[in-house]
KOLVEX-951900 format. One record per residue: residue in three letters; x, y, z of N, C-alpha, C, O in turn. Coordinates in nm, 2 decimals. Atoms other than C-alpha are relative to their C-alpha. Layout:
<recs>
- ALA;X;Y;Z;X;Y;Z;X;Y;Z;X;Y;Z
...
</recs>
This chain:
<recs>
- MET;0.06;-0.12;-0.04;0.01;0.00;0.01;0.07;0.11;-0.02;0.18;0.11;0.03
- LYS;-0.08;-0.14;0.01;0.12;0.35;-0.11;-0.05;0.11;0.21;-0.15;0.13;0.29
- ARG;0.00;-0.11;-0.11;0.19;0.58;0.20;0.03;0.17;0.02;0.14;0.22;0.00
- ILE;-0.05;-0.14;-0.02;0.18;0.95;0.27;0.01;0.05;0.17;-0.05;0.01;0.27
- ILE;-0.02;-0.06;-0.13;0.30;1.14;0.56;-0.05;0.16;-0.06;0.00;0.22;-0.15
- MET;0.06;-0.15;0.03;0.08;1.47;0.57;0.04;0.07;0.15;-0.02;0.03;0.24
- ILE;-0.03;-0.06;-0.04;0.26;1.72;0.78;-0.10;0.10;0.05;-0.13;0.19;-0.03
- CYS;0.13;-0.14;-0.08;-0.03;1.95;1.04;0.05;0.06;0.08;0.12;0.04;0.18
- GLU;0.00;-0.09;-0.06;-0.02;2.21;1.13;0.03;0.05;0.13;0.12;0.11;0.19
- GLY;0.05;-0.01;-0.16;-0.17;2.20;1.44;-0.09;-0.14;0.02;-0.07;-0.25;-0.03
- PRO;0.07;0.14;-0.01;-0.46;1.95;1.57;-0.13;0.03;-0.06;-0.22;-0.06;-0.05
- THR;0.12;-0.02;0.05;-0.75;2.14;1.39;0.03;-0.10;-0.17;-0.01;-0.20;-0.23
- GLU;-0.05;0.14;0.18;-0.57;2.01;1.03;-0.03;-0.12;0.03;-0.12;-0.18;-0.03
- GLN;0.00;0.11;-0.01;-0.48;1.70;1.20;-0.15;-0.04;0.02;-0.19;-0.13;-0.06
- ALA;0.14;0.06;-0.02;-0.85;1.64;1.32;-0.07;0.00;-0.12;-0.14;-0.10;-0.13
- PHE;0.08;0.00;0.12;-1.01;1.73;0.97;0.08;-0.10;-0.10;0.00;-0.15;-0.18
- ALA;-0.09;0.08;0.10;-0.70;1.51;0.77;-0.04;-0.18;0.08;-0.03;-0.28;0.00
- LYS;0.02;0.11;-0.05;-0.79;1.22;1.03;-0.18;-0.10;-0.02;-0.21;-0.22;-0.02
- THR;0.15;0.01;0.02;-1.21;1.28;0.98;0.02;-0.03;-0.12;0.00;-0.15;-0.14
- ASN;0.03;-0.04;0.10;-1.19;1.36;0.63;0.05;-0.05;-0.13;-0.01;-0.09;-0.23
- LEU;-0.03;0.12;0.10;-0.93;1.20;0.43;0.06;-0.11;0.04;0.15;-0.16;-0.03
- GLN;-0.11;0.16;-0.01;-0.78;0.90;0.57;-0.11;-0.13;-0.02;-0.07;-0.25;-0.03
- GLY;0.07;0.13;0.04;-1.10;0.68;0.51;0.00;0.05;-0.15;-0.05;-0.05;-0.21
- PHE;0.02;-0.06;0.14;-1.09;0.88;0.14;0.12;-0.08;-0.07;0.11;-0.13;-0.18
- PHE;-0.12;0.03;0.06;-0.72;0.75;0.10;0.00;-0.12;-0.03;0.05;-0.17;-0.13
- ILE;-0.02;0.12;-0.03;-0.76;0.44;0.22;-0.09;-0.12;-0.13;-0.06;-0.24;-0.17
- ASN;0.08;0.05;0.13;-1.04;0.37;-0.06;0.11;-0.01;-0.08;0.15;-0.12;-0.12
- ASN;-0.10;-0.01;0.13;-0.76;0.49;-0.31;0.10;-0.09;0.05;0.19;-0.07;-0.03
- LYS;-0.10;0.06;-0.05;-0.52;0.23;-0.11;0.12;0.08;0.02;0.22;0.05;-0.06
- ILE;-0.08;-0.12;-0.07;-0.31;0.51;0.05;0.02;0.00;0.13;-0.07;0.04;0.19
- HIS;0.06;0.05;-0.15;-0.25;0.44;0.40;0.07;0.19;0.02;0.16;0.23;-0.04
- LEU;-0.02;-0.11;-0.06;-0.24;0.81;0.57;0.03;0.05;0.17;-0.05;0.04;0.27
- GLN;-0.04;-0.04;-0.15;-0.06;0.94;0.87;0.02;0.12;-0.01;0.05;0.18;-0.11
- THR;0.08;-0.11;0.00;-0.14;1.26;1.01;0.11;0.10;0.15;0.06;0.15;0.25
- PRO;-0.06;0.00;-0.11;0.17;1.36;1.24;-0.02;0.18;0.00;-0.03;0.24;-0.11
- LEU;-0.02;-0.15;-0.01;0.19;1.76;1.38;0.18;0.04;-0.02;0.28;-0.03;-0.02
- ILE;-0.17;-0.03;0.01;0.51;1.97;1.33;0.03;-0.02;0.14;-0.04;-0.01;0.24
- LYS;-0.02;0.04;-0.11;0.69;1.87;1.58;0.07;0.10;0.11;0.09;0.09;0.23
- ALA;-0.08;-0.12;-0.09;0.87;2.20;1.70;-0.11;0.09;0.02;-0.07;0.21;0.05
- SER;0.05;-0.12;0.00;0.58;2.38;1.73;-0.16;-0.07;0.10;-0.21;-0.17;0.07
- LYS;0.12;0.02;-0.09;0.27;2.36;2.00;-0.15;0.05;-0.03;-0.25;0.07;0.03
- GLY;0.15;-0.03;0.06;0.01;2.43;1.71;0.01;0.14;-0.07;-0.06;0.22;-0.01
- GLY;-0.06;-0.06;0.05;0.13;2.67;1.51;0.12;0.03;-0.14;0.18;-0.07;-0.11
- ILE;-0.09;-0.03;0.09;0.38;2.77;1.21;0.14;0.05;0.09;0.17;0.15;0.16
- VAL;-0.16;-0.10;-0.05;0.76;2.76;1.26;0.09;0.05;-0.06;0.04;0.10;-0.16
- LYS;-0.06;-0.08;0.10;1.03;2.90;1.10;0.06;-0.11;-0.08;0.12;-0.19;-0.02
- TRP;-0.04;0.08;0.09;1.13;2.70;0.79;0.09;-0.13;-0.02;0.07;-0.24;-0.08
- GLN;-0.14;0.13;0.00;1.48;2.52;0.88;-0.08;-0.09;0.09;-0.08;-0.21;0.06
- LYS;0.06;0.13;-0.10;1.25;2.33;1.19;-0.08;-0.10;-0.07;-0.10;-0.22;-0.03
- LEU;0.09;0.06;0.04;1.01;2.24;0.96;0.03;-0.09;-0.15;-0.04;-0.17;-0.20
- LYS;-0.08;0.06;0.13;1.25;2.14;0.64;0.07;-0.14;0.11;0.06;-0.25;0.07
- ASP;-0.05;0.11;-0.07;1.44;1.92;0.93;-0.08;-0.12;-0.01;-0.03;-0.23;-0.04
- GLN;0.10;0.12;-0.05;1.11;1.70;1.00;-0.04;-0.02;-0.10;-0.11;-0.13;-0.11
- ILE;0.00;0.11;0.15;1.08;1.65;0.62;0.06;-0.07;-0.02;0.04;-0.19;-0.01
- ASP;-0.13;0.08;0.02;1.42;1.56;0.55;-0.03;-0.08;0.07;-0.08;-0.18;0.00
- THR;0.02;0.15;-0.08;1.36;1.30;0.86;-0.12;-0.11;-0.05;-0.12;-0.23;-0.04
- HIS;0.10;0.10;0.04;1.06;1.16;0.71;0.02;-0.10;-0.16;0.02;-0.21;-0.21
- LEU;-0.08;0.07;0.14;1.19;1.16;0.38;0.13;-0.10;-0.02;0.16;-0.17;-0.11
- LYS;-0.13;0.10;-0.05;1.51;0.97;0.50;-0.04;-0.14;0.03;0.00;-0.25;-0.01
- ALA;0.05;0.12;-0.10;1.33;0.76;0.73;-0.05;-0.08;-0.07;0.01;-0.19;-0.06
- GLU;0.10;0.05;0.06;1.05;0.64;0.49;0.03;-0.02;-0.15;-0.04;0.05;-0.22
- PRO;0.00;-0.02;0.14;1.20;0.55;0.15;-0.07;-0.01;-0.08;-0.03;0.03;-0.19
- ARG;0.10;0.00;0.07;0.89;0.47;0.01;-0.13;0.07;0.01;-0.23;0.02;-0.04
- ALA;0.13;-0.05;-0.06;0.64;0.70;0.16;0.05;0.16;-0.10;0.17;0.19;-0.14
- PHE;0.02;-0.09;0.02;0.55;1.03;0.03;-0.01;0.15;0.11;-0.09;0.16;0.20
- VAL;0.03;-0.12;-0.11;0.57;1.37;0.24;-0.08;0.11;-0.05;-0.05;0.15;-0.16
- THR;0.05;-0.11;0.00;0.35;1.65;0.24;-0.06;0.11;0.10;-0.08;0.06;0.21
- THR;0.01;-0.07;-0.09;0.25;2.00;0.41;-0.15;-0.01;0.00;-0.21;-0.03;-0.11
- PHE;0.14;-0.08;-0.01;-0.12;2.09;0.55;0.03;0.14;0.10;0.02;0.12;0.22
- ILE;-0.02;-0.12;-0.04;-0.03;2.44;0.65;-0.04;0.12;-0.02;0.02;0.17;-0.12
- ASP;0.04;-0.17;0.05;-0.19;2.80;0.63;0.09;0.10;-0.03;0.20;0.10;0.02
- TYR;-0.12;-0.13;0.05;-0.02;3.10;0.46;-0.04;0.09;0.13;0.03;0.15;0.20
- TYR;0.01;-0.11;-0.10;-0.24;3.28;0.70;0.09;-0.01;0.16;0.07;-0.10;0.24
- GLY;-0.07;0.00;-0.11;-0.01;3.35;0.98;0.16;0.00;0.01;0.25;0.05;0.07
- MET;-0.16;-0.04;0.07;0.30;3.30;0.80;0.06;0.18;-0.03;0.00;0.27;-0.09
- TYR;-0.06;-0.14;0.00;0.54;3.62;0.82;0.18;-0.02;-0.02;0.26;-0.11;0.00
- GLU;-0.19;-0.01;0.07;0.91;3.69;0.70;0.09;-0.08;0.10;0.20;-0.14;0.08
- LYS;-0.11;0.07;-0.10;1.04;3.57;1.01;0.03;-0.12;0.04;0.10;-0.18;0.12
- HIS;0.02;0.20;-0.01;0.95;3.23;0.97;0.12;-0.03;-0.10;0.18;-0.13;-0.06
- GLN;-0.12;0.01;0.07;1.23;3.26;0.70;-0.03;-0.13;-0.13;0.06;-0.20;-0.17
- PHE;0.03;0.08;0.08;1.05;3.04;0.44;0.06;0.03;-0.16;0.06;0.14;-0.22
- PRO;-0.09;-0.05;0.10;1.24;3.03;0.14;-0.09;0.06;-0.17;-0.18;0.00;-0.22
- GLY;0.05;-0.06;0.08;1.17;3.26;-0.16;-0.11;0.06;0.02;-0.20;0.07;-0.06
- TRP;0.09;-0.08;0.00;0.96;3.47;0.01;0.01;0.12;-0.06;-0.09;0.16;-0.13
- ASP;0.02;-0.15;0.07;1.04;3.81;-0.12;-0.07;0.01;-0.13;-0.16;0.08;-0.18
- ILE;0.05;0.04;0.16;1.04;3.67;-0.47;-0.18;-0.02;0.02;-0.28;0.07;0.00
- ALA;0.18;0.02;-0.06;0.68;3.53;-0.36;-0.10;0.14;0.00;-0.19;0.16;-0.08
- HIS;0.02;-0.14;-0.04;0.58;3.88;-0.26;-0.05;0.08;-0.06;-0.15;0.15;-0.04
- THR;-0.01;-0.11;0.16;0.63;4.09;-0.58;-0.18;-0.07;-0.06;-0.27;-0.01;-0.12
- ILE;0.10;0.06;0.10;0.36;3.83;-0.70;-0.19;0.04;0.05;-0.23;-0.02;0.15
- THR;0.13;-0.02;-0.05;-0.03;3.96;-0.65;-0.08;-0.06;0.02;-0.13;-0.07;0.13
- ASP;0.10;0.09;-0.02;-0.25;3.71;-0.74;0.05;-0.09;0.11;0.17;-0.13;0.10
- LYS;-0.04;0.10;-0.11;-0.23;3.48;-0.42;-0.01;-0.13;-0.02;0.00;-0.19;0.08
- ASN;0.01;0.13;0.04;-0.27;3.13;-0.59;0.14;0.03;-0.03;0.23;-0.01;0.04
- SER;-0.12;0.00;0.07;0.01;3.24;-0.81;0.12;0.01;0.12;0.22;-0.06;0.10
- ARG;-0.08;-0.03;-0.10;0.19;3.35;-0.47;0.01;-0.14;0.05;0.12;-0.19;0.05
- MET;-0.02;0.13;-0.12;0.11;3.02;-0.26;0.10;-0.10;-0.11;0.18;-0.18;-0.06
- ASP;-0.08;0.05;0.08;0.26;2.87;-0.63;0.17;0.00;0.02;0.26;-0.09;0.04
- SER;-0.16;-0.07;0.00;0.57;3.04;-0.61;0.08;-0.02;0.12;0.20;-0.02;0.12
- LEU;-0.10;0.02;-0.14;0.66;2.95;-0.21;0.00;-0.12;-0.02;0.10;-0.18;0.03
- GLU;0.01;0.16;0.01;0.54;2.60;-0.31;0.11;-0.06;-0.06;0.17;-0.15;-0.01
- GLN;-0.16;0.01;0.10;0.83;2.58;-0.56;0.12;0.02;0.08;0.21;-0.06;0.09
- ALA;-0.12;-0.03;-0.13;1.07;2.72;-0.30;-0.02;-0.11;0.04;0.04;-0.22;0.01
- MET;-0.05;0.13;-0.13;1.02;2.49;-0.06;0.03;-0.15;-0.07;0.10;-0.25;-0.02
- LEU;-0.04;0.12;0.05;1.04;2.21;-0.28;0.14;-0.02;-0.07;0.21;-0.12;-0.08
- GLN;-0.13;0.01;0.07;1.34;2.32;-0.47;0.11;0.01;0.15;0.23;-0.01;0.13
- SER;-0.12;0.00;-0.09;1.54;2.37;-0.12;-0.01;-0.18;0.07;0.09;-0.21;0.14
- ILE;-0.02;0.14;-0.01;1.48;1.99;-0.06;0.10;-0.06;-0.12;0.08;-0.04;-0.24
- ALA;-0.06;0.11;0.04;1.75;1.74;-0.17;-0.03;-0.04;-0.10;-0.12;-0.12;-0.07
- PRO;0.04;0.04;0.14;1.70;1.66;-0.52;-0.03;-0.15;0.00;-0.13;-0.18;-0.05
- GLU;0.07;0.11;0.03;1.69;1.30;-0.51;-0.16;-0.05;0.13;-0.21;-0.16;0.15
- TYR;0.11;0.02;-0.06;1.40;1.34;-0.26;-0.12;0.07;-0.03;-0.24;0.06;0.02
- GLN;0.08;-0.09;0.06;1.26;1.59;-0.44;-0.20;-0.06;-0.04;-0.31;-0.01;0.00
- TYR;0.10;0.03;0.04;0.97;1.37;-0.63;-0.05;-0.07;0.12;-0.14;-0.16;0.09
- ARG;0.13;0.05;-0.09;0.83;1.26;-0.29;-0.03;0.10;0.08;-0.10;0.07;0.18
- PHE;0.05;-0.09;-0.07;0.78;1.55;-0.16;-0.13;0.07;-0.08;-0.14;0.07;-0.20
- ILE;0.10;-0.06;0.07;0.43;1.75;-0.23;-0.01;0.16;0.07;-0.13;0.19;0.09
- PRO;0.04;-0.14;-0.08;0.43;2.12;-0.06;-0.11;0.01;-0.02;-0.17;-0.02;-0.13
- TYR;0.13;-0.05;0.08;0.10;2.26;0.01;-0.02;0.07;0.12;-0.01;0.04;0.24
- LEU;0.02;-0.09;-0.11;0.01;2.57;0.18;-0.17;0.05;-0.03;-0.22;0.09;-0.13
- GLN;0.16;-0.03;0.02;-0.39;2.64;0.24;-0.04;0.14;-0.01;-0.04;0.20;0.09
- LEU;-0.02;-0.15;-0.02;-0.46;2.98;0.12;-0.17;0.05;0.03;-0.25;0.01;-0.04
- HIS;-0.10;-0.03;-0.09;-0.58;3.15;0.35;0.04;-0.05;0.09;0.15;-0.04;0.14
- GLU;0.01;0.02;-0.16;-0.69;2.97;0.63;-0.08;-0.14;-0.03;-0.14;-0.16;-0.14
- PHE;0.01;0.13;0.04;-0.77;2.58;0.66;-0.15;0.03;0.03;-0.23;-0.03;-0.04
- GLU;0.15;-0.05;-0.04;-1.11;2.78;0.85;-0.09;0.01;-0.13;-0.21;-0.01;-0.14
- GLY;0.13;-0.01;0.07;-1.21;2.88;0.51;-0.08;-0.10;-0.07;-0.19;-0.07;-0.09
- LEU;0.05;0.11;0.03;-1.28;2.53;0.36;-0.16;-0.04;0.06;-0.24;-0.12;0.01
- LEU;0.13;0.00;-0.06;-1.58;2.58;0.61;-0.11;0.08;-0.03;-0.22;0.05;0.01
- PHE;0.07;-0.09;0.08;-1.73;2.84;0.44;-0.04;-0.05;-0.16;-0.01;0.02;-0.25
- ASN;0.03;0.09;0.08;-1.87;2.57;0.20;-0.17;0.04;-0.03;-0.21;0.10;-0.14
- ASP;0.12;0.01;0.05;-2.27;2.57;0.23;-0.04;0.07;0.16;0.00;0.02;0.26
- ILE;0.05;-0.02;-0.10;-2.46;2.79;0.47;-0.09;-0.05;0.08;-0.10;0.01;0.19
- ASN;0.11;0.13;-0.04;-2.73;2.51;0.55;0.05;-0.07;0.07;-0.02;-0.11;0.16
- ILE;-0.08;0.11;-0.12;-2.43;2.30;0.73;-0.02;0.10;0.14;-0.07;0.05;0.24
- PHE;-0.03;-0.10;-0.08;-2.41;2.61;0.95;-0.14;0.03;0.13;-0.14;0.03;0.25
- ILE;0.14;-0.01;-0.08;-2.81;2.67;1.03;-0.02;-0.14;0.02;-0.11;-0.13;0.10
- ASN;0.03;0.16;-0.02;-2.84;2.27;1.06;0.09;-0.05;0.08;0.05;-0.15;0.13
- GLN;-0.06;0.08;-0.09;-2.55;2.19;1.27;0.03;0.04;0.12;0.05;-0.04;0.22
- ILE;0.02;-0.08;-0.10;-2.54;2.45;1.50;-0.12;0.07;0.09;-0.20;0.14;0.04
- PRO;0.08;-0.08;-0.04;-2.73;2.56;1.75;-0.09;0.11;-0.01;-0.01;0.21;-0.01
- SER;0.01;-0.13;0.02;-2.94;2.84;1.70;0.03;0.08;0.09;0.07;0.19;0.04
- GLU;-0.04;-0.15;-0.09;-2.87;3.05;2.00;0.13;0.02;0.02;0.18;0.12;0.07
- ASP;-0.17;0.01;0.04;-2.50;2.95;1.93;0.03;0.07;-0.10;0.14;0.12;-0.10
- LEU;-0.03;-0.04;0.14;-2.53;3.09;1.58;-0.02;0.15;0.03;-0.12;0.20;-0.02
- VAL;0.05;-0.17;-0.03;-2.50;3.48;1.72;0.06;0.05;-0.17;-0.03;0.13;-0.20
- GLY;-0.05;-0.14;0.06;-2.33;3.66;1.42;-0.08;-0.12;-0.17;-0.03;-0.20;-0.25
- MET;0.08;0.03;0.12;-2.62;3.57;1.13;0.02;0.06;-0.11;0.05;0.01;-0.21
- VAL;-0.03;-0.12;0.11;-2.57;3.86;0.94;0.14;0.05;-0.03;0.18;0.14;-0.09
- GLU;-0.16;-0.03;0.06;-2.21;3.83;0.92;0.00;-0.15;-0.10;0.00;-0.13;-0.22
- LEU;0.03;0.13;0.03;-2.25;3.45;0.82;-0.04;0.02;-0.17;0.05;0.00;-0.26
- GLU;0.08;-0.04;0.14;-2.47;3.55;0.49;0.12;0.10;-0.05;0.21;0.05;-0.13
- LYS;-0.08;-0.06;0.11;-2.25;3.85;0.38;0.11;-0.07;-0.02;0.16;-0.06;-0.13
- THR;-0.08;0.03;0.08;-1.97;3.62;0.40;-0.06;-0.09;-0.13;-0.03;-0.05;-0.24
- PHE;0.00;0.06;0.10;-2.09;3.37;0.18;-0.05;0.07;-0.18;-0.04;0.04;-0.30
- ALA;0.03;-0.07;0.15;-2.25;3.67;-0.05;0.14;0.01;-0.04;0.15;-0.02;-0.16
- ASP;-0.06;-0.09;0.06;-1.93;3.80;-0.09;0.15;-0.10;-0.05;0.25;-0.05;-0.11
- TYR;-0.06;0.09;0.04;-1.73;3.50;-0.14;-0.01;-0.11;-0.06;0.05;-0.20;0.00
- GLU;0.02;0.12;0.09;-1.82;3.23;-0.41;0.12;-0.13;0.03;0.10;-0.25;0.03
- ASN;-0.13;0.08;-0.03;-1.45;3.08;-0.34;0.05;0.00;0.12;0.15;0.07;0.14
- PRO;-0.02;-0.05;-0.16;-1.43;3.05;0.02;0.18;-0.01;0.04;0.23;0.05;0.14
- GLU;-0.17;-0.02;0.03;-1.04;3.00;-0.05;0.05;0.12;0.06;0.13;0.14;0.15
- MET;-0.06;-0.17;0.05;-1.02;3.36;-0.12;-0.03;0.10;0.12;-0.03;0.22;0.11
- ILE;0.06;-0.09;-0.10;-1.14;3.45;0.22;0.10;0.07;0.08;0.18;-0.02;0.10
- ASN;-0.10;-0.08;0.06;-0.89;3.71;0.30;0.07;-0.02;0.19;0.02;-0.05;0.30
- ASN;-0.11;-0.02;-0.10;-0.54;3.74;0.53;0.04;0.13;0.10;0.11;0.23;0.08
- ASN;0.01;-0.13;-0.03;-0.61;3.95;0.77;-0.06;0.00;0.13;-0.19;-0.01;0.14
- LYS;0.04;-0.01;-0.13;-0.63;3.98;1.18;-0.17;-0.04;0.05;-0.20;-0.14;0.12
- THR;0.14;-0.03;0.00;-1.01;4.07;1.19;-0.08;-0.07;-0.11;-0.19;-0.12;-0.06
- THR;0.09;0.10;0.10;-1.17;3.88;0.88;0.08;-0.11;-0.01;-0.01;-0.19;-0.01
- SER;-0.05;0.17;0.04;-0.97;3.55;0.83;-0.10;-0.06;0.01;-0.20;0.01;0.06
- PRO;0.08;0.11;-0.02;-1.18;3.25;0.84;-0.01;-0.05;0.13;-0.12;-0.10;0.16
- SER;0.01;0.04;-0.13;-1.12;3.16;1.19;-0.04;0.16;0.11;-0.12;0.15;0.21
- HIS;0.07;-0.14;-0.06;-1.20;3.52;1.34;-0.09;0.05;-0.04;-0.13;0.14;0.03
- ARG;0.09;0.03;0.03;-1.48;3.51;1.15;-0.12;-0.08;0.11;-0.21;-0.05;0.17
- LEU;0.05;0.12;-0.09;-1.58;3.22;1.33;-0.05;0.00;0.08;-0.16;-0.04;0.10
- LYS;0.01;-0.04;-0.09;-1.53;3.33;1.64;-0.15;0.08;0.04;-0.22;0.08;0.14
- ARG;0.11;-0.14;0.00;-1.79;3.61;1.57;-0.12;-0.08;-0.02;-0.20;-0.08;0.07
- ILE;0.12;0.05;0.01;-2.05;3.39;1.44;-0.06;-0.06;0.08;-0.18;-0.05;0.12
- ILE;0.09;0.11;-0.10;-2.06;3.12;1.68;0.02;0.03;0.13;0.14;0.05;0.15
- ASN;-0.08;0.01;-0.09;-2.05;3.16;2.02;0.04;-0.12;0.10;-0.01;-0.23;0.11
- GLY;-0.05;0.19;0.00;-1.83;2.93;2.19;0.08;-0.04;-0.09;0.11;-0.16;-0.08
- TYR;-0.05;0.10;0.12;-1.66;2.83;1.91;0.15;-0.06;0.03;0.25;0.01;0.05
- ASN;-0.10;0.08;0.01;-1.41;2.55;1.93;0.09;-0.05;-0.11;0.07;-0.16;-0.16
- LYS;-0.08;0.07;0.14;-1.12;2.53;1.63;-0.04;-0.17;-0.04;-0.11;-0.21;-0.14
- VAL;-0.03;0.14;0.02;-1.09;2.17;1.65;-0.17;-0.07;0.02;-0.23;-0.14;-0.06
- VAL;0.12;0.07;-0.02;-1.43;2.07;1.78;-0.12;0.05;-0.13;-0.19;-0.02;-0.20
- TYR;0.13;-0.05;0.16;-1.67;2.30;1.49;0.07;-0.06;-0.11;0.02;-0.14;-0.19
- GLY;-0.05;0.04;0.20;-1.41;2.22;1.19;-0.03;-0.15;0.05;-0.14;-0.16;0.00
- ASP;0.04;0.14;0.05;-1.46;1.82;1.25;-0.16;0.04;-0.03;-0.21;0.04;-0.14
- ILE;0.12;-0.01;0.06;-1.81;1.91;1.27;-0.05;0.00;-0.12;-0.10;-0.09;-0.20
- ILE;0.03;-0.13;0.13;-1.87;2.14;1.01;0.02;-0.08;-0.15;-0.05;-0.11;-0.25
- SER;-0.05;0.07;0.12;-1.66;1.95;0.79;0.00;-0.15;-0.11;0.03;-0.20;-0.21
- GLU;0.04;0.15;0.03;-1.77;1.63;0.82;-0.16;0.01;-0.04;-0.21;-0.08;-0.10
- SER;0.15;-0.01;0.05;-2.13;1.73;0.77;-0.01;0.06;-0.13;-0.11;0.05;-0.19
- ILE;0.01;-0.05;0.15;-2.05;1.91;0.44;0.06;-0.11;-0.10;0.01;-0.13;-0.21
- GLY;-0.04;0.13;0.09;-1.83;1.60;0.31;0.13;0.03;-0.11;0.13;0.11;-0.20
- LEU;-0.12;-0.04;0.09;-1.51;1.60;0.14;-0.01;0.00;-0.16;0.07;0.07;-0.21
- GLU;0.07;-0.04;0.18;-1.66;1.60;-0.26;-0.05;0.12;-0.01;-0.01;0.19;-0.11
- ARG;0.00;-0.13;0.02;-1.81;1.90;-0.18;0.09;0.08;0.05;0.10;0.17;-0.03
- ILE;-0.11;-0.08;-0.03;-1.51;2.08;0.00;0.09;0.04;-0.15;0.13;0.15;-0.19
- ARG;-0.08;-0.03;0.12;-1.34;2.02;-0.32;-0.08;0.06;-0.15;-0.04;0.11;-0.25
- SER;0.07;-0.03;0.11;-1.59;2.07;-0.54;-0.02;0.19;0.01;-0.05;0.24;-0.10
- LYS;0.00;-0.08;0.01;-1.59;2.43;-0.41;0.13;0.11;0.02;0.12;0.23;0.00
- SER;-0.16;-0.03;-0.06;-1.21;2.51;-0.29;0.11;-0.07;-0.10;0.20;-0.15;-0.07
- PRO;-0.11;0.03;0.07;-1.01;2.47;-0.62;0.13;-0.07;0.05;0.15;-0.19;0.02
- ARG;-0.10;-0.01;-0.05;-0.67;2.51;-0.45;0.00;-0.10;0.05;0.07;-0.18;0.00
- PHE;0.02;0.15;-0.09;-0.74;2.23;-0.21;-0.06;-0.11;-0.09;-0.06;-0.22;-0.03
- ASN;0.05;0.08;0.03;-0.90;2.05;-0.45;0.12;-0.07;-0.10;0.13;-0.20;-0.10
- ASP;-0.17;0.05;0.07;-0.52;2.01;-0.69;0.02;-0.08;0.07;0.06;-0.19;0.02
- TRP;-0.10;0.07;-0.07;-0.42;1.89;-0.40;0.03;-0.13;0.05;0.14;-0.19;0.07
- ILE;0.00;0.13;0.01;-0.59;1.62;-0.34;0.02;-0.07;-0.10;0.09;-0.17;-0.08
- THR;0.01;0.09;0.13;-0.61;1.47;-0.68;0.14;0.01;0.02;0.17;-0.10;0.06
- ARG;-0.14;0.05;0.02;-0.22;1.50;-0.69;0.00;-0.12;0.11;0.01;-0.24;0.08
- LEU;-0.05;0.07;-0.07;-0.19;1.37;-0.38;-0.09;-0.21;-0.03;-0.04;-0.32;-0.02
- GLU;0.07;0.14;0.03;-0.45;1.05;-0.47;0.07;-0.10;-0.14;0.04;-0.21;-0.16
- ASN;-0.05;0.03;0.11;-0.26;1.00;-0.78;0.14;0.01;-0.01;0.20;0.06;-0.11
- ILE;-0.11;0.01;0.00;0.06;0.93;-0.64;0.05;-0.15;-0.08;0.16;-0.18;-0.09
</recs>
């Protein structure tokens, strides 16, 4: 059986992968492992620390593919990701992610590059949850769904949920904190994503879909 090691930024991404991706990949005869970033307590780290973990997996598991499941939101120049300055001359966000991912790939030793599939979630994992407004209405208790006006406006403004922006007040996770009283990233991420289903998430999030397509075709 083929194997993929998906390095997850934090418990939210890890829970999503276990709930929504492991079964899908098993059906495609691919075993999925979902370790967290080792040097982190839940969040992005400097590139060199993440690269060390990627290198370790690639060297220790000669038949496994390695990918990353980390958010672009929360990444800064201080994290020293390769190609940062060049990528940030690119206005189109999807092209910017492509540039950063290519720089990540090129920083890995050539003999391992074919087994490394870098992926940055644009902008944030939680953006994938803005897929179907009825999921929120049906899954969140009405007394906790306190931000209905903002929820409706978000769906009206963004046909592609991946484009919900990279701002400390308007990022997907910050929106969800205002929309859902008592919002818990891991719990609600799991509830909402499982209710949507992987197929519908892929249908509205093209960048995410392209990543999953590459993984299922290794």
